[in-house]
N, C-alpha and C positions, 0 to 999 in steps of 0.2 A: 639535485632533484632531476630525475630522468624525464625526458619528454613524454614517455608513456604515462608515468605517474601524474604529471601535470595535466595531460589530456584527460585521464580518468577523473581527476579532481574537478576539472571544468565540467565534464559531463554530469557527474554526480551533483555538483552545485546547481547546475542549470535545471536538472530534473527536480530537485527538492524545491527550488524557488519558483518554478513555473506553476501558475494556477491551472492552466489548461494544458492537456496533453498536446504533443506536437501534431498528431493526426487523429481523425475521428475513430480510427481503428485501434488506438492505443489501449494497452491493457497492462495490468499488474500481475506479477507472480508473487510468491511468498516474500522473496528478498526485496523487491522494489516496493511492495506494500509496507513492509516493515520499515524501510527507509523513509517512506512518505509519512508514516505515523511516528517516526522517531523511537521505535521500539525494536525488539529483536524478532527474528523469524519464528522462534518458538512461541512467542506471545501470539503471533498471527495464527499459528497452528492451533493453539489452545482456544482462541476465539472461534475458529471454525468448528472445532470439536464441540464447543458449548452452544453453537448456533447463534453466536453473537455477530457474525458477519454474514452478508448475503452469500448464498451458495455460489461457489466457484464453478467455472466451466472447465470440464476435463477434455483435453485434446490429446489423445494417446496417453502418455505418462505425464504430460504437462498439466498444470493447474493454473488457470488465469481468471482474473476478474476484469470485465470491461471497465475502463476508466469512468464511463458515464454512470455505471451502477454504483461504483464507490463514491463518486461525487454526490449522487442523489442520496445515498445512505448517510454520508457525513452531514449533508444539509438537513435531512430529516431529524437526525439526532441533535444537531445544533438548535433546530427549531423547538425541539422538546426539552432543551436545556441539558442534554446528556452529552458528555464528551465522547469523541470517537474511540478513544482508548482510555483505560483507567488503570487501576492498580491490579495487574494480573500477575503478581509475583508468586502465585501458587497458593494464596490464601482462599 
């Protein structure tokens, strides 16, 4: 196992298991949001197209969601008894 792979594994593991982002300015992109939800990037894109996620912020060609917005969205859905992600396998 190379040291780079080990370092990437540690970073990914700490990202997934951390409840709060490391800084107040933390944000998610498609890939990091998919990792957080345990799904694929395409599922996140489908959720955006269907209006199932809060609107992202576009910065140039980048798309970002503030971590605080995603946390609030997940908490609202949990309070309503709706999971953050569901079966989005194309059905």
